[in-house]
C-alpha angles and dihedrals in degrees: 000000000000121000124213112233115233131201132042123343114260122237111289137160091271094045094087091052091048091052091049092049091050091046093051091051095047096043090050092049101039107016126229097298094047095050124079129194087238091056091050090048092049092049090050093045095240138110118271089238089063091055089053090046093056100035112015112214129017089254090055090049090049092053092046089051089054089053094222115165095211122056101229091204089063094040091056096053093094089052091055097040092056094058128225096307108089093002091126091061093045091050090052093048093050091044093052094044090056098041097042091055105089096211091054094040099056099066090039091054089052089053092050093046088052094063089094091056124082108277093011095104090051092051091051093045093047095041100042105029104027100038104028115024100023095062090046091057091048094046092049089054094234121176108242091009095177092054094044096047091048088057090049089049092052090058095045094046089051090054091049091051096048102032103036109019105033095023093217115184139260088020094053095060100031112128115251093245090057091050092048091050090048102044106026094077090050092051091045089054089054090050103047109000125103114280121219 
């Protein structure tokens, strides 16, 4: 007599993929704040402890679900360590290093293209503003960090749209040093200049 096993599925080779698929769907539908590790686990048919085992924190799971090759939290450490002075230039350099690398750029482009789909805007907002730029503003000790980092984001998203998505010249083929020289002062003004 065979017995049917009840309960959640144990860890298996396809478990990690099932967790990622569930996480992508839930993050897209409910955003970072509206998605819990327990909800992802339930959708994947596993225990929440297994989600933590494979991915660590909810933030780590979110980044894995986005399939980005570079952990932006790690990439932004040099920006933070250097303090506010010169942070605009450091942000631009990190931004261009990530986006000019084709392996990093492809999943990020998919994320940006998805902003027109349901949940896409929330993924971009949670991934880019909440997990990348927001902590930078806090760590730099900016006054009005949310407002200032949203202004920084507006500039960076514009560059993504024109340079990488729409491939508008001469921006698309401009050397990184030219872009840094052009945009770093603008970003620096957003970081420490007077706000209207």
